C-alpha positions in Angstrom: 0.0 0.0 0.0 1.4 3.4 -1.1 -1.1 6.0 0.0 -1.3 9.4 -1.5 -2.9 12.7 -0.5 -5.7 14.9 -1.7 -5.3 18.7 -1.5 -8.5 20.5 -1.8 -9.3 24.2 -2.1 -9.4 24.6 1.7 -5.6 25.0 1.6 -4.1 28.1 0.0 -2.0 27.2 -3.2 1.3 28.1 -1.6 0.7 25.9 1.4 -0.6 23.1 -0.8 2.6 23.1 -2.8 4.7 23.0 0.4 2.6 20.0 1.6 3.3 18.2 -1.6 7.0 18.6 -1.1 6.6 17.3 2.5 4.5 14.4 1.4 7.1 13.4 -1.2 9.9 13.4 1.5 7.7 11.3 3.8 7.1 8.6 1.2 3.6 9.3 0.0 3.2 8.1 -3.5 0.8 10.5 -5.1 -0.8 14.0 -4.7 -4.2 14.8 -6.1 -5.3 18.4 -6.5 -9.0 19.3 -6.2 -10.7 21.5 -8.8 -13.9 23.5 -8.3 -15.4 26.1 -10.6 -14.7 29.7 -9.4 -12.3 28.3 -6.7 -9.3 26.3 -7.9 -7.6 25.1 -11.1 -6.0 21.7 -10.6 -3.8 21.7 -13.7 -2.2 24.9 -12.5 -1.5 23.2 -9.2 0.0 20.2 -10.9 2.3 22.4 -12.9 3.4 24.5 -9.9 4.2 21.3 -7.9 6.0 19.6 -10.8 8.9 22.0 -10.6 9.2 21.6 -6.9 9.2 17.8 -6.8 11.2 14.9 -8.4 9.4 11.6 -7.5 5.8 11.9 -6.4 3.0 11.3 -8.9 0.8 14.4 -9.5 -2.8 14.3 -10.6 -5.8 16.5 -11.2 -8.7 15.5 -9.0 -10.5 16.3 -11.3 -10.9 18.4 -14.4 -14.3 18.1 -16.2 -15.3 17.2 -19.7 -17.4 20.3 -20.3 -15.2 23.3 -19.9 -11.9 21.7 -20.9 -11.6 21.1 -24.6 -9.9 17.8 -25.3 -7.3 19.5 -27.5 -6.3 22.0 -24.8 -6.1 19.2 -22.2 -3.8 17.2 -24.6 -1.6 20.2 -24.8 -1.6 20.6 -21.1 -0.7 16.9 -20.7 2.3 17.4 -23.1 3.4 20.4 -21.1 3.1 18.7 -17.8 4.9 15.6 -19.1 7.8 17.8 -20.0 7.9 19.3 -16.5 7.4 15.9 -14.7 8.1 13.0 -17.0 6.2 9.8 -16.1 4.7 11.5 -13.1 1.5 13.0 -14.3 -2.1 11.6 -14.3 -5.2 13.3 -15.6 -8.2 12.8 -13.3 -11.3 13.6 -15.3 -14.9 13.9 -14.1 -18.3 14.5 -15.5 -18.5 17.8 -13.5 -19.9 19.2 -10.4 -23.4 20.7 -9.9 -21.8 24.2 -9.5 -21.0 24.3 -13.2 -24.6 25.1 -13.9 -24.1 28.5 -12.1 -21.8 29.5 -14.9 -24.0 28.3 -17.8 -22.7 24.8 -18.3 -25.3 22.2 -19.3 -24.3 18.7 -18.4 -26.2 16.6 -20.9 -25.6 12.9 -21.4 -22.5 12.8 -19.2 -21.8 9.1 -20.0 -21.6 9.7 -23.7 -19.5 12.8 -23.1 -17.0 10.9 -20.9 -16.8 8.0 -23.3 -16.0 10.2 -26.3 -13.6 12.4 -24.2 -11.5 9.5 -22.8 -11.4 7.7 -26.2 -10.2 10.7 -28.1 -7.8 11.9 -25.4 -6.1 8.5 -25.3 -5.6 8.5 -29.0 -4.2 12.1 -28.9 -1.8 11.2 -26.1 -0.5 8.2 -28.1 0.6 10.6 -30.9 -2.1 9.5 -33.4 -3.6 11.9 -35.8 -7.3 11.9 -34.8 -10.5 12.8 -36.7 -13.6 12.2 -34.7 -17.2 13.6 -34.8 -19.3 12.8 -31.8 -22.1 14.3 -29.9 -19.7 16.0 -27.5 -16.2 15.8 -28.9 -15.2 16.8 -32.4 -11.7 17.0 -33.8 -10.3 17.0 -37.3 -6.8 15.8 -38.2 -5.7 16.7 -34.7 -2.3 15.6 -33.5 -0.3 16.5 -30.4 3.1 17.9 -31.1 5.7 15.1 -30.7 7.5 15.0 -27.3 11.3 14.5 -27.4 11.1 11.2 -25.5 8.3 9.7 -27.6 4.6 9.1 -26.8 3.3 10.9 -23.7 3.3 8.7 -20.5 0.2 10.3 -18.9 -2.4 8.2 -17.3 -6.1 8.8 -17.7 -8.1 8.3 -14.5 -11.9 8.8 -14.2 -13.4 10.3 -11.0 -16.8 8.6 -10.8 -19.7 8.1 -8.3 -22.7 6.7 -10.2 -22.9 3.0 -11.1 -22.9 3.5 -14.8 -20.0 5.9 -14.8 -18.0 3.6 -12.6 -18.7 0.7 -15.0 -17.6 2.9 -17.9 -14.4 3.9 -16.0 -13.6 0.3 -15.3 -13.6 -0.5 -19.0 -11.8 2.6 -20.3 -9.6 4.3 -17.7 -6.1 3.5 -16.4 -7.5 4.2 -12.9 -10.6 5.2 -11.0 -11.0 7.9 -8.3 -13.7 7.4 -5.7 -15.1 10.4 -4.0 -14.4 11.1 -0.4 -17.0 10.5 2.4 -18.1 7.1 1.2 -18.8 4.4 3.8 -17.7 0.7 3.4 -20.9 -0.3 1.6 -20.5 2.5 -1.0 -16.9 1.7 -1.5 -17.6 -2.0 -2.0 -20.4 -1.3 -4.5 -18.2 1.1 -6.4 -15.4 -1.4 -6.7 -17.8 -4.1 -7.9 -19.1 -1.7 -10.6 -15.5 -1.0 -11.7 -14.8 -4.7 -12.0 -18.0 -5.3 -14.0 -17.0 -2.6 -16.4 -13.5 -4.1 -16.9 -14.9 -7.6 -17.3 -17.5 -6.4 -19.9 -14.7 -5.0 -22.1 -12.2 -7.8 -21.5 -9.5 -5.6 -19.9 -7.8 -5.9 -16.5 -9.3 -4.1 -13.6 -7.9 -0.6 -13.2 -6.3 0.7 -10.1 -8.9 2.2 -7.7 -8.1 5.1 -5.4 -10.4 5.9 -2.5 -10.1 9.4 -1.1 -10.4 9.0 2.7 -11.1 12.1 4.7 -8.8 11.9 7.7 -9.1 13.7 11.0 -6.2 12.8 13.2 -5.6 14.3 16.7 -4.1 13.1 20.0 -7.6 13.8 21.4 -10.1 11.5 19.6 -13.0 13.7 20.5 -11.4 16.7 18.9 -10.8 14.6 15.7 -14.4 13.5 15.7 -15.6 17.1 15.9 -13.3 18.2 13.1 -14.7 15.5 10.9 -18.2 16.3 11.9 -17.7 20.0 11.0 -16.3 19.1 7.5 -19.1 16.7 6.7 -21.7 19.2 7.7 -20.1 21.9 5.6 -19.9 19.6 2.6 -23.6 18.6 3.1 -24.6 22.3 2.9 -23.1 22.8 -0.5 -23.9 19.3 -1.9 -27.6 18.6 -1.8 -27.2 15.2 -3.3 -24.9 14.1 -0.5 -27.1 15.6 2.2 -30.1 13.7 0.7 -28.2 10.5 1.0 -27.7 11.1 4.7 -31.3 11.9 5.1 -30.6 15.6 5.7 -31.5 18.8 4.0 -28.4 20.7 2.8 -29.8 24.0 4.2 -30.8 22.5 7.5 -29.8 24.6 10.5 -28.9 27.8 8.5 -25.5 28.5 10.2 -24.7 24.8 10.4 -24.8 24.0 14.1 -28.1 22.1 13.9 -26.8 20.2 10.9 -23.6 19.2 12.7 -25.6 18.1 15.7 -27.8 15.9 13.4 -24.7 13.8 12.4 -24.3 10.9 14.9 -20.9 9.7 15.9 -21.2 6.3 14.1 -22.1 8.0 10.8 -19.1 10.3 11.1 -16.8 7.5 11.8 -18.2 5.5 8.9 -17.5 8.3 6.4 -14.0 9.3 7.5 -10.9 8.0 9.3 -11.2 9.6 12.7 -9.3 9.5 16.0 -5.7 9.3 17.0 -3.1 8.7 14.2 -3.0 5.0 15.2 -6.7 4.7 14.9 -6.7 6.5 11.5 -4.0 4.3 10.2 -5.9 1.2 11.3 -8.9 2.5 9.3 -6.9 3.2 6.2 -5.4 -0.3 6.3 -8.9 -1.8 6.7 -10.2 0.0 3.7 -7.2 -1.0 1.6 -7.4 -4.7 2.6 -11.2 -5.1 2.6 -11.8 -3.4 -0.8 -8.5 -3.7 -2.7 -8.1 0.0 -3.2 -5.4 2.5 -2.7 -6.4 4.9 0.2 -5.4 8.5 -0.4 -5.6 10.9 2.6 -7.8 14.0 2.5 -6.3 15.6 5.6 -8.5 17.8 7.8 -7.5 20.1 10.6 -5.2 23.1 11.2 -2.0 21.1 11.5 -1.7 19.2 8.1 2.1 18.9 8.4 1.8 17.2 11.8 -0.9 14.9 10.4 1.1 13.9 7.4 4.2 13.1 9.5 2.3 11.1 12.1 0.3 9.2 9.5 3.5 8.4 7.6 5.0 7.0 10.8 1.9 4.9 11.6 1.6 3.6 8.0 5.2 2.7 7.8 6.0 4.7 4.7 9.5 4.6 3.4 11.7 7.4 4.8 14.6 9.1 3.2 13.5 8.6 -0.4 13.1 12.3 -0.8 13.2 14.2 -4.1 15.1 12.5 -6.9 15.7 9.2 -5.0 13.6 7.1 -7.3 11.4 7.0 -10.4 7.6 6.8 -10.1 5.9 3.8 -11.5 4.6 4.3 -15.0 1.1 5.7 -15.3 0.3 5.0 -19.0 -2.3 2.8 -20.6 -3.0 -0.6 -19.0 -3.8 -2.5 -22.2 
């Protein structure tokens, strides 16, 4: 197990880049950067981190198929490959609800994702591509050749719904599961990915589970940190709140919504407690579901949490920048 980290928009860009460097020195294998409309651009974060690191794999978590033209993403992939050869993965999603606020209509997301991944893979291979679909259209498009040959950039799909998970299982190099999933949802998601791979006759892709992690010497403080985050997320994600049996606007300021989250539910959605307890939970998720757990760290002391979790998880020390080459991230076929 070589866990990674997820850095969302709750960390300022300068701090996030520092945390990536720390994570690399501690032996974490991968860093994902969250992306949200009007808040954070993940490819910019990948580029900034690429020039500050030498080993850790860097990925978008995730760009969407609506506002990112497939040709511009292919160009970004070529640029990022030049900055961090063999260390870049593109996490791609069907897009968040907030895109509708800026005029984006998310119609037929399965078809859009299928076309997008298929064309992007061909472009990254160096092929000249002509394709006319419902969502993606290119004519005699070819990515400028890279000095070291075809681009070694993995394509990961961030998915939640069953059909999108099945599509990802059959097409992607890897799959990213959203944070705040309990064991039942993780297991159902992994099964859907496996069905998709079996249907297309390809090997099952690597599955990464983003595990929200609240670690503190005081288990009760950790529990409250996780409860606050879950409540804040429920307020901006009506679908998630509905799954919990809550209204996203419940309680106005949020206290009533936090109080409506029982301890067992919070512990089921996140790794919560002392570093030892959190590490135990991460191992359980990895072993039970066959996924790679990536930490989404909460709390005001992310450096402390990363160090303590690295100790408890037994991550390799002293590898540091430049001490090794990341495993290849390209197509799995």
